[in-house]
LUMGU-338641 format. One line per field, with one value per residue (C-alpha): residue number from 1; x, y, z; residue in one letter. Coordinates in nm, 3 decimals. Example, Ala and Ser with C-alpha at 12.3 -4.5 7.8 and 13.67 -1.06 7.14 Angstrom:
<recs>
volo <- (1; 2)
xx <- (1.230; 1.367)
yy <- (-0.450; -0.106)
zz <- (0.780; 0.714)
kolvo <- (A; S)
</recs>
This chain:
<recs>
volo <- (1; 2; 3; 4; 5; 6; 7; 8; 9; 10; 11; 12; 13; 14; 15; 16; 17; 18; 19; 20; 21; 22; 23; 24; 25; 26; 27; 28; 29; 30; 31; 32; 33; 34; 35; 36; 37; 38; 39; 40; 41; 42; 43; 44; 45; 46; 47; 48; 49; 50; 51; 52; 53; 54; 55; 56; 57; 58; 59; 60; 61; 62; 63; 64; 65; 66; 67; 68; 69; 70; 71; 72; 73; 74; 75; 76; 77; 78; 79; 80; 81; 82; 83; 84; 85; 86; 87; 88; 89; 90; 91; 92; 93; 94; 95; 96; 97; 98; 99; 100; 101; 102; 103; 104; 105; 106; 107; 108; 109; 110; 111; 112; 113; 114; 115; 116; 117; 118; 119; 120; 121; 122; 123; 124; 125; 126; 127; 128; 129; 130; 131; 132; 133; 134; 135; 136; 137; 138; 139; 140; 141; 142; 143; 144; 145; 146; 147; 148; 149; 150; 151; 152; 153; 154; 155; 156; 157; 158; 159; 160; 161; 162; 163; 164; 165; 166; 167; 168; 169; 170; 171; 172; 173; 174; 175; 176; 177; 178; 179; 180; 181; 182; 183; 184; 185; 186; 187; 188; 189; 190; 191; 192; 193; 194; 195; 196; 197; 198; 199; 200; 201; 202; 203; 204; 205; 206; 207; 208; 209; 210; 211; 212; 213; 214; 215; 216; 217; 218; 219; 220; 221; 222; 223; 224; 225; 226; 227; 228; 229; 230; 231; 232; 233; 234; 235; 236; 237; 238; 239; 240; 241; 242; 243; 244; 245; 246; 247; 248; 249; 250; 251; 252; 253; 254; 255; 256; 257; 258; 259; 260; 261; 262; 263; 264; 265; 266; 267; 268; 269; 270; 271; 272; 273; 274; 275; 276; 277; 278; 279; 280; 281; 282; 283; 284; 285; 286; 287; 288; 289; 290; 291; 292; 293; 294; 295; 296; 297; 298; 299; 300; 301; 302; 303; 304; 305; 306; 307; 308; 309; 310; 311; 312; 313; 314; 315; 316; 317; 318; 319; 320; 321; 322; 323; 324; 325; 326; 327; 328; 329; 330; 331; 332; 333; 334; 335; 336; 337; 338; 339; 340; 341; 342; 343; 344; 345; 346; 347; 348; 349; 350; 351; 352; 353; 354; 355; 356; 357; 358; 359; 360; 361; 362; 363; 364; 365; 366; 367; 368; 369; 370; 371; 372; 373; 374; 375; 376; 377; 378; 379; 380; 381; 382; 383; 384; 385; 386; 387; 388; 389; 390; 391; 392; 393; 394; 395; 396; 397; 398; 399; 400; 401; 402; 403; 404; 405; 406; 407; 408; 409; 410; 411; 412; 413; 414; 415; 416; 417; 418; 419; 420; 421; 422; 423; 424; 425; 426; 427; 428; 429; 430; 431; 432; 433; 434; 435; 436)
xx <- (8.091; 7.757; 7.709; 7.777; 7.483; 7.263; 7.342; 7.251; 6.920; 6.841; 6.887; 6.638; 6.347; 6.535; 6.708; 6.875; 6.754; 6.918; 6.978; 7.102; 7.438; 7.475; 7.362; 7.274; 7.230; 7.073; 7.182; 7.044; 6.959; 7.306; 7.327; 7.611; 7.710; 7.826; 8.151; 8.273; 8.286; 8.598; 8.546; 8.300; 8.278; 8.002; 7.702; 7.897; 8.003; 8.229; 8.184; 8.373; 8.117; 8.121; 7.902; 7.713; 7.715; 8.088; 8.248; 8.422; 8.513; 8.417; 8.417; 8.063; 8.018; 7.684; 7.589; 7.283; 7.120; 6.886; 6.662; 6.806; 7.147; 7.310; 7.192; 7.202; 7.375; 7.662; 7.674; 7.686; 7.939; 8.225; 8.044; 8.000; 8.372; 8.468; 8.265; 8.423; 8.781; 8.719; 8.897; 9.229; 9.470; 9.547; 9.198; 8.942; 8.614; 8.267; 8.154; 7.788; 7.569; 7.211; 6.987; 6.717; 6.443; 6.514; 6.145; 6.187; 5.846; 6.012; 6.214; 6.019; 6.262; 6.569; 6.764; 7.043; 7.319; 7.521; 7.849; 8.019; 8.397; 8.685; 8.846; 9.225; 9.363; 9.691; 9.501; 9.628; 9.952; 9.851; 9.823; 10.173; 10.308; 10.160; 10.313; 10.653; 10.637; 10.541; 10.800; 11.075; 11.096; 11.098; 10.963; 11.228; 11.287; 11.271; 10.955; 10.800; 10.885; 10.736; 10.414; 10.417; 10.473; 10.136; 9.976; 10.111; 9.965; 9.627; 9.644; 9.744; 9.420; 9.230; 9.448; 9.454; 9.109; 8.958; 8.587; 8.507; 8.877; 9.090; 9.077; 8.716; 8.612; 8.250; 8.120; 8.263; 8.130; 7.784; 7.792; 7.895; 7.611; 7.366; 7.478; 7.429; 7.077; 6.994; 7.111; 6.910; 6.595; 6.650; 6.684; 6.366; 6.185; 6.305; 6.159; 5.825; 5.799; 5.893; 5.631; 5.363; 5.427; 5.576; 5.381; 5.641; 5.896; 5.893; 6.132; 6.101; 6.235; 6.449; 6.646; 6.803; 6.930; 7.080; 7.373; 7.683; 7.945; 8.198; 8.012; 8.150; 7.995; 8.164; 7.999; 7.784; 8.102; 8.169; 7.880; 8.012; 8.336; 8.375; 8.469; 8.842; 8.886; 9.050; 8.825; 9.068; 8.982; 9.169; 9.134; 9.165; 9.229; 9.544; 9.676; 9.810; 9.465; 9.325; 9.588; 9.515; 9.780; 9.693; 9.692; 10.012; 10.175; 10.304; 10.033; 9.867; 9.492; 9.375; 9.033; 8.769; 8.683; 8.413; 8.639; 8.692; 8.657; 8.670; 8.994; 9.097; 8.869; 8.916; 8.851; 8.661; 8.501; 8.547; 8.238; 8.389; 8.717; 8.538; 8.335; 8.657; 8.808; 8.493; 8.478; 8.845; 8.791; 8.519; 8.678; 9.058; 9.246; 9.425; 9.788; 9.789; 9.599; 9.769; 9.832; 9.603; 9.314; 9.390; 9.399; 9.225; 9.269; 9.043; 9.197; 9.392; 9.338; 9.310; 9.411; 9.551; 9.869; 9.683; 9.724; 10.097; 10.134; 9.936; 10.141; 10.461; 10.315; 10.209; 10.551; 10.712; 10.474; 10.576; 10.944; 10.922; 10.598; 10.374; 10.296; 10.582; 10.365; 10.214; 10.569; 10.686; 10.389; 10.453; 10.821; 10.758; 10.426; 10.293; 9.980; 9.980; 9.817; 10.089; 10.354; 10.182; 10.141; 10.501; 10.642; 10.796; 10.903; 11.219; 11.354; 11.458; 11.829; 11.798; 11.719; 11.374; 11.297; 11.145; 11.483; 11.643; 11.852; 11.650; 11.957; 12.184; 12.243; 12.189; 12.519; 12.402; 12.474; 12.219; 11.947; 11.605; 11.557; 11.201; 11.036; 11.162; 11.519; 11.514; 11.603; 11.533; 11.680; 11.332; 11.377; 11.751; 11.917; 11.672; 11.827; 11.886; 11.699; 11.390; 11.412; 11.428; 11.094; 10.937; 11.103; 10.979; 10.622; 10.617; 10.671; 10.434; 10.369; 10.156; 10.312; 10.654; 10.540; 10.584; 10.285; 10.198; 10.404; 10.712; 10.647; 10.625; 10.948; 11.127; 11.013; 11.105; 11.460; 11.475; 11.358; 11.629; 11.897; 11.796; 11.936; 11.693; 11.653; 11.550; 11.445; 11.083; 11.179; 11.213; 10.857; 10.741; 10.902; 10.759; 10.412; 10.456; 10.569; 10.276; 10.042; 10.180)
yy <- (6.420; 6.248; 6.455; 6.770; 6.700; 6.595; 6.925; 7.118; 6.936; 7.000; 7.371; 7.390; 7.451; 7.731; 7.985; 7.787; 7.761; 7.626; 7.763; 7.503; 7.384; 7.681; 7.652; 7.992; 8.118; 8.436; 8.590; 8.924; 9.029; 8.933; 8.652; 8.403; 8.119; 7.802; 7.688; 7.397; 7.244; 7.350; 7.141; 6.999; 6.883; 6.812; 7.027; 7.268; 7.294; 7.552; 7.645; 7.861; 8.107; 8.397; 8.705; 8.739; 9.119; 9.169; 8.828; 8.854; 8.519; 8.435; 8.141; 8.059; 7.862; 7.689; 7.552; 7.333; 7.380; 7.087; 7.170; 7.040; 6.957; 7.279; 7.621; 7.930; 8.109; 7.862; 7.876; 8.257; 8.278; 8.311; 8.597; 8.767; 8.727; 8.848; 9.162; 9.219; 9.208; 9.391; 9.560; 9.382; 9.309; 8.960; 8.845; 8.741; 8.931; 8.820; 8.993; 8.905; 8.647; 8.527; 8.295; 8.109; 7.869; 7.529; 7.464; 7.101; 6.958; 6.677; 6.931; 7.260; 7.424; 7.371; 7.668; 7.723; 7.979; 8.126; 8.307; 8.485; 8.514; 8.647; 8.391; 8.364; 8.196; 8.095; 7.883; 7.828; 7.728; 7.362; 7.380; 7.530; 7.258; 6.988; 7.152; 7.164; 6.795; 6.701; 6.926; 6.869; 7.241; 7.456; 7.790; 8.064; 8.114; 8.490; 8.503; 8.239; 8.432; 8.750; 8.556; 8.429; 8.782; 8.864; 8.561; 8.673; 9.020; 8.869; 8.674; 8.989; 9.155; 8.869; 8.812; 9.182; 9.291; 9.573; 9.647; 9.903; 9.921; 9.850; 9.734; 9.839; 10.019; 10.066; 10.028; 9.677; 9.576; 9.699; 9.500; 9.190; 9.234; 9.277; 8.941; 8.780; 8.922; 8.805; 8.453; 8.441; 8.553; 8.285; 8.019; 8.139; 8.128; 7.770; 7.678; 7.840; 7.658; 7.328; 7.376; 7.462; 7.177; 6.907; 6.836; 6.589; 6.868; 7.001; 7.298; 7.642; 7.962; 7.999; 7.687; 7.874; 8.140; 7.896; 7.775; 7.765; 8.034; 7.768; 7.703; 8.018; 8.339; 8.638; 8.972; 8.828; 8.745; 9.120; 9.179; 9.346; 9.449; 9.825; 10.021; 10.002; 9.709; 9.384; 9.105; 8.854; 8.577; 8.267; 8.140; 7.776; 7.628; 7.782; 7.546; 7.566; 7.504; 7.810; 8.053; 8.179; 8.347; 8.679; 8.697; 8.901; 8.619; 8.858; 8.850; 8.575; 8.585; 8.404; 8.249; 8.016; 8.190; 7.936; 7.796; 8.136; 8.130; 8.393; 8.383; 8.310; 8.032; 7.934; 7.563; 7.562; 7.217; 6.874; 6.932; 7.246; 7.063; 6.790; 7.048; 7.228; 6.903; 6.814; 7.157; 7.129; 6.780; 6.921; 7.250; 7.224; 7.010; 6.721; 6.758; 7.130; 7.113; 7.233; 6.980; 7.163; 7.094; 6.720; 6.689; 6.985; 6.984; 7.139; 7.446; 7.548; 7.826; 7.783; 8.101; 8.242; 8.035; 7.753; 7.961; 8.004; 7.626; 7.586; 7.868; 7.673; 7.352; 7.539; 7.696; 7.353; 7.204; 7.469; 7.393; 7.013; 6.914; 6.807; 6.879; 6.789; 6.545; 6.392; 6.327; 6.192; 5.959; 5.812; 5.762; 5.591; 5.423; 5.585; 5.785; 6.144; 6.263; 6.097; 6.267; 6.602; 6.558; 6.442; 6.713; 6.437; 6.592; 6.682; 6.851; 6.592; 6.645; 6.640; 6.407; 6.407; 6.708; 6.470; 6.296; 6.622; 6.648; 6.890; 7.084; 6.789; 6.685; 6.323; 6.151; 5.829; 5.810; 5.647; 5.648; 5.808; 5.765; 5.770; 5.531; 5.728; 5.733; 6.109; 6.085; 6.372; 6.641; 6.787; 6.954; 7.009; 7.341; 7.527; 7.834; 7.804; 8.129; 7.993; 7.667; 7.863; 8.031; 7.686; 7.559; 7.856; 7.805; 7.430; 7.434; 7.184; 7.418; 7.704; 7.951; 7.891; 7.987; 8.345; 8.572; 8.712; 9.030; 8.822; 8.607; 8.917; 9.052; 8.720; 8.698; 9.059; 8.988; 8.670; 8.856; 9.118; 8.849; 8.632; 8.731; 8.836; 8.561; 8.799; 9.158; 9.078; 9.017; 9.388; 9.441; 9.159; 9.318; 9.657; 9.505; 9.341; 9.662; 9.849; 9.642; 9.800)
zz <- (5.382; 5.442; 5.757; 5.552; 5.322; 5.615; 5.782; 5.467; 5.438; 5.802; 5.739; 5.453; 5.685; 5.856; 5.633; 5.358; 5.003; 4.693; 4.350; 4.102; 4.230; 4.463; 4.830; 4.972; 5.327; 5.458; 5.789; 5.904; 5.547; 5.423; 5.168; 5.152; 4.923; 5.098; 4.938; 5.150; 5.495; 5.687; 5.999; 6.249; 6.608; 6.857; 6.771; 6.549; 6.185; 6.022; 5.655; 5.412; 5.274; 5.032; 5.063; 4.737; 4.731; 4.793; 4.713; 5.052; 5.210; 5.570; 5.805; 5.921; 6.240; 6.275; 6.617; 6.663; 7.003; 7.070; 7.365; 7.691; 7.542; 7.421; 7.538; 7.320; 7.608; 7.591; 7.210; 7.209; 7.490; 7.243; 7.063; 7.398; 7.464; 7.115; 7.176; 7.518; 7.389; 7.063; 6.903; 6.957; 6.671; 6.803; 6.907; 6.648; 6.629; 6.526; 6.206; 6.267; 6.439; 6.441; 6.639; 6.447; 6.550; 6.398; 6.314; 6.414; 6.513; 6.707; 6.907; 6.914; 7.156; 6.941; 6.806; 6.555; 6.615; 6.328; 6.395; 6.105; 6.147; 5.937; 5.709; 5.712; 5.401; 5.571; 5.822; 6.175; 6.342; 6.338; 5.959; 5.949; 6.181; 5.958; 5.651; 5.822; 5.906; 5.551; 5.387; 5.649; 5.714; 6.028; 6.143; 6.129; 6.501; 6.507; 6.299; 6.524; 6.841; 6.693; 6.634; 6.992; 7.116; 6.958; 7.124; 7.461; 7.409; 7.327; 7.654; 7.840; 7.726; 7.891; 8.197; 8.285; 8.168; 8.370; 8.370; 8.099; 8.024; 7.715; 7.449; 7.375; 7.693; 7.799; 7.444; 7.404; 7.743; 7.649; 7.325; 7.515; 7.765; 7.479; 7.337; 7.678; 7.705; 7.354; 7.440; 7.760; 7.579; 7.315; 7.584; 7.755; 7.420; 7.375; 7.713; 7.631; 7.298; 7.455; 7.727; 7.473; 7.231; 7.448; 7.762; 7.881; 7.933; 8.287; 8.288; 8.445; 8.293; 8.605; 8.511; 8.222; 8.458; 8.705; 8.493; 8.715; 8.677; 8.579; 8.255; 8.109; 8.231; 8.076; 8.151; 8.430; 8.621; 8.639; 8.878; 9.191; 9.020; 8.996; 8.686; 8.627; 8.863; 8.755; 8.621; 8.478; 8.234; 8.121; 7.765; 7.882; 7.535; 7.390; 7.120; 6.763; 6.614; 6.792; 6.665; 6.316; 6.101; 5.939; 5.561; 5.577; 5.774; 6.040; 6.309; 6.514; 6.579; 6.893; 6.841; 6.990; 7.317; 7.395; 7.666; 7.834; 8.213; 8.488; 8.684; 8.950; 9.069; 9.433; 9.478; 9.806; 9.784; 9.631; 9.419; 9.268; 9.209; 9.014; 8.823; 8.726; 8.601; 8.406; 8.243; 8.147; 8.006; 7.781; 7.674; 7.723; 7.469; 7.638; 7.516; 7.604; 7.934; 8.254; 8.535; 8.779; 8.540; 8.539; 8.917; 9.080; 9.455; 9.716; 9.878; 9.567; 9.315; 8.939; 8.760; 8.436; 8.473; 8.295; 7.978; 8.039; 8.049; 7.725; 7.571; 7.647; 7.503; 7.190; 7.140; 7.184; 6.927; 6.674; 6.737; 6.743; 6.571; 6.860; 7.224; 7.462; 7.656; 7.346; 7.225; 7.559; 7.609; 7.263; 7.348; 7.680; 7.607; 7.922; 7.995; 7.869; 8.191; 8.401; 8.188; 8.247; 8.623; 8.656; 8.430; 8.218; 7.887; 7.700; 7.393; 7.134; 7.205; 7.584; 7.871; 8.031; 8.248; 8.506; 8.532; 8.636; 8.323; 8.115; 8.003; 7.930; 7.573; 7.484; 7.415; 7.255; 6.884; 6.659; 6.925; 6.904; 6.533; 6.408; 6.168; 5.869; 5.996; 6.043; 6.410; 6.646; 6.423; 6.377; 6.717; 6.715; 6.653; 6.877; 7.037; 7.411; 7.478; 7.300; 7.494; 7.818; 7.742; 7.709; 8.027; 8.230; 8.109; 8.173; 8.549; 8.710; 9.002; 8.870; 9.113; 8.956; 8.607; 8.486; 8.444; 8.104; 8.155; 8.232; 7.925; 7.705; 7.854; 7.795; 7.434; 7.359; 7.479; 7.269; 6.958; 7.012; 7.042; 6.746; 6.406; 6.134; 5.876; 5.599; 5.531; 5.617; 5.978; 6.046; 5.928; 6.157; 6.461; 6.376; 6.349; 6.687; 6.854; 6.705; 6.925; 7.242)
kolvo <- (M; A; Q; Y; F; M; D; L; L; A; S; L; A; N; C; L; W; C; F; P; G; S; P; Q; L; K; I; N; N; R; R; F; K; L; L; R; L; L; G; E; G; G; F; S; Y; V; Y; L; V; Q; E; T; S; T; S; Q; L; Y; A; L; K; K; I; R; C; P; F; G; Q; E; S; V; S; L; A; L; K; E; V; E; A; Y; A; L; F; S; P; H; P; N; I; I; H; A; V; D; H; A; V; E; S; A; N; D; K; S; D; P; G; S; K; T; V; Y; I; L; L; P; Y; Y; R; R; G; N; L; Q; D; A; I; N; A; N; L; V; N; H; T; K; F; P; E; R; R; L; M; V; L; F; L; G; V; A; R; A; L; K; A; M; H; Q; Y; R; V; K; G; A; P; G; G; A; Q; S; R; Q; K; A; R; H; V; R; Q; E; A; E; E; A; D; K; D; A; V; R; K; A; K; T; R; R; K; D; V; D; V; D; D; E; D; I; E; Q; E; P; L; M; N; G; E; V; T; R; S; Q; E; G; V; G; E; G; E; L; R; A; Y; A; H; R; D; V; K; P; G; N; I; M; I; S; D; S; G; T; S; P; I; L; M; D; L; G; S; L; A; P; S; P; I; H; I; T; S; R; A; L; A; L; Q; T; Q; D; T; A; A; E; H; S; T; L; P; Y; R; A; P; E; L; F; D; T; K; T; G; T; T; V; D; T; K; V; D; I; W; S; F; G; C; T; L; F; A; C; L; V; G; K; S; P; F; E; M; R; S; E; E; T; G; G; S; L; S; I; C; V; L; G; G; D; W; R; F; P; D; E; E; S; M; A; A; G; G; G; R; R; K; K; D; V; K; G; K; G; K; G; K; D; G; D; G; D; D; V; G; E; G; I; S; E; S; V; K; E; V; V; R; R; C; L; R; V; E; A; G; E; R; P; D; V; D; E; V; I; E; M; I; E; K; V; V; E; Q; L; P; A; E; D; D; G; E; E; D; D; E; S; A; A; R; A; V; D)
</recs>
């Protein structure tokens, strides 16, 4: 909470002013009332805001860009990606954005980036998981699989993106390139200001343009790729916290494209392997990270299958309450990374997959009970067809995992087989089919 007030005070010199008891913010001639802090991490803060003219609620992401630590290009990368994949019903879009000089005399090159996003009152899948654990409830399987069908279709838009193709065509690509150019100009301006006011800074404008491709180029990675040709991207951070739930409760919205990376990446040197691992350590959440991002080997290829692995981990977390490897490392007391690399995980009513008994039911009564005496029943009663989707996604060898089309086909068959829990399920399925 102290950091929240410090952040507000730091913004006063920029574009924040206060009416009695009502902090206000102005972005591109639109005025917003700051209601509360939703979250924070690293250089960024997310606030719930309300537009004063319409009373519409939004989520506002504020990213501080101290000179030499966080570039505007990196901060605006997710806006660039949002523009590229817009409009898509299962991928979040940026409502507006702005780049402001921080007016910090001690750091004249610093900038502040504001990204205005839709606000979803139902929160994300992690919020729903937490609520299930507290209330001892579960997701209705069919409804859950319909949601994951939407997630898979969002990933398909990224994994199978073609230059100037769907969903937004040439217009979306042009918007994305404009964001990239805006970010580059802001970084160059930061360098000029730092040079003018801080003689101890020895940086050339060219340094801003020499960021490695691995750091998240979006439209620039399309250079040399012809119109209509494939330019695939991997999300690289699929997890429950990055999947919002629409206000209707029927559609998932994939968000936080700051981890987006061109795909495939051919690991041609040890240096590139280490760079890939370092990037993953910074942008890919540990319990959902694919094994090839823990131990990247020279001569291999890292592709969109990293998202399929994370997809499987996320589905498991919704069924059981946490990532399969997070659960297994807690059970065994071992390292999470070792569990991932060894494919050591299980459903609560089964033996470890690493032991070769992934489909065998445990036959030991009274074992596996948690601290509250609830046992493993939190993950029991899962349909075999749903389990099989998870198993297919969590193959240690990337080449053995299905691609996104196969995942969609599997889930569609599962949805057809599962009984509808209530009348609303038919509406859910219709909404999912409407995306095609």
